[in-house]
N, C-alpha and C positions, 0 to 999 in steps of 0.2 A: 469209453474204454476201448482201446484197440487191442484185439486179441489175435495172435497168430498161432496157427496149428493147435486149435483147441476150441473150447466153447465156454460160454458164460450162461449160468442159469440164475435168473432173477426171481426170487420169491418174495412174498410180502415182508418178511422179517430177516432175510439174509440173501447174500449173493455168493454163488459158488463159481469159482474159476478153475478150470482144468485146462492148462495151456502151456505151450513151450515158452511163450512170452506174452506179457500183458502190460500195457502202459496206460496210465491215466491221461486223459486229454491234456491236462495242464503240464504234463511232463514231456510232451512231444515238442520237439524243436521243428517248427513248421518249415523254416528255411532249409534245414538239413533234409527233411523229408522230400521237399520239392527238388533239391539237388539230386537225391537218390533216384527219384522218379525220372529225372532228365537223363541221368547216367544209364539207367536201365533201358529207356527208350532208345538212346543212342546205340547201345550194344545190340539191341534187337534189330534196329534199322541197318546197322553196319553189316550184319550177317557174316558169313564166312565160316570156315571150318573151326576157327579158334573160338567162336562164340558158343557158350553153353546156353542154349535157348531156354532150357527148363529153369536153370538158375536165374537167368535174366527175367523170365516171366514171373517167378516167385518174388524177386526183388521189386519188380514193377507193382505187383499186386499188393505187397506189403506197404510200399510207399504210398500208393493210392489210398489204402485204408487209413493209414496214419494221417494223411492230409485231410481226408473226409472227417475223421474224428476230431482233429484239432480245429478245423474250420467250424464244425457244428458247435463245438464247445465255445468257441470264440463268439459266435452269433448269439448263443444262449446267454452268455455272460453280458454281452453288450445290450441285449434287448431289455 
């Protein structure tokens, strides 16, 4: 599960999620996440006064997490 701005607590008989957003791995569109990562990286490398670096870094971090979760799930299902 990809969680943004929150946390997940996994207990033996329940899972608690307190987050702004949470997505199951199978719900993540990997291609879309990869495009979002590329856009964020381009914004950061372009630089300039018009770039909101904090927002771009948050977008990059979220995209990377989504990609990692989706890829890990894909490898687990394939194995």
